[in-house]
C-alpha positions in Angstrom: -7.2 59.5 41.1 -3.9 58.3 42.2 -5.3 55.7 44.6 -7.3 54.3 41.7 -4.5 54.1 39.6 -2.5 52.3 42.1 -5.4 49.8 43.0 -5.5 49.2 39.3 -1.8 48.4 39.2 -2.1 45.8 42.5 -5.4 44.5 40.7 -3.4 44.0 37.2 -0.5 42.3 39.3 -2.6 40.0 41.0 -4.9 39.0 37.8 -1.5 38.9 35.6 -1.1 35.2 37.1 -3.9 33.2 35.0 -4.2 30.0 36.9 -7.4 29.2 36.1 -6.4 28.9 32.4 -3.2 27.5 33.2 -3.8 23.7 31.8 -6.5 24.8 29.4 -4.8 24.1 26.0 -7.9 23.0 23.9 -9.9 26.6 24.3 -9.1 28.8 21.4 -10.3 32.5 20.7 -11.4 33.2 17.2 -10.4 29.4 16.4 -7.0 29.5 16.3 -5.6 31.7 19.5 -5.1 29.8 22.6 -7.2 31.3 25.3 -4.1 31.8 27.6 -2.3 33.8 25.3 -5.1 35.9 24.4 -5.7 36.6 27.9 -1.8 37.7 28.4 -2.5 39.8 25.2 -5.0 41.6 26.7 -3.3 42.2 30.2 -0.1 43.6 28.2 -2.8 45.8 26.5 -4.2 47.0 29.7 -0.7 47.2 31.3 0.3 50.0 28.6 -3.2 51.8 29.3 -2.7 51.7 32.9 1.0 53.2 32.2 -0.5 56.1 30.3 -2.9 56.8 33.0 0.1 56.4 35.6 2.1 58.9 33.5 -0.8 61.2 33.2 -2.1 61.3 36.9 0.6 60.2 39.2 3.5 61.7 37.2 5.0 64.6 39.6 4.1 68.0 37.9 7.2 69.7 39.6 9.9 67.5 38.1 12.8 69.4 36.7 11.1 73.1 37.4 14.2 74.3 38.5 16.0 73.3 35.0 15.1 76.8 33.1 18.1 77.1 31.3 19.8 74.3 29.0 23.4 72.9 30.3 26.2 75.0 28.8 28.4 72.9 26.4 32.1 72.8 27.0 34.3 74.2 24.8 34.5 72.9 21.4 30.7 72.4 21.6 31.0 68.5 22.1 29.4 67.0 25.6 
C-alpha cells in the first residue's frame, strides 16, 4: 500500500501543473467557476484525501513507543 500511496503522490505532483487549461479563461463549470479554478479545487481535495491515506498507511507505527510515561513537570507545576 505504501508504494501505491507514494505513486499517487508523484502522480498528483505531476497533474498539479495544468498546462492544458492554462490559457482557457472562457470555459466555466456550473456556469460561473473557471475550469482552472475548479481543477485546482479538485486537486486540493484529492491532496487532502491522499494525505489521509499517507497517514493511515505510511506513518510509522512505532513512533513514540518508548514514551510510556508523561514527562515530569518541574517544581511549581509549570513547564
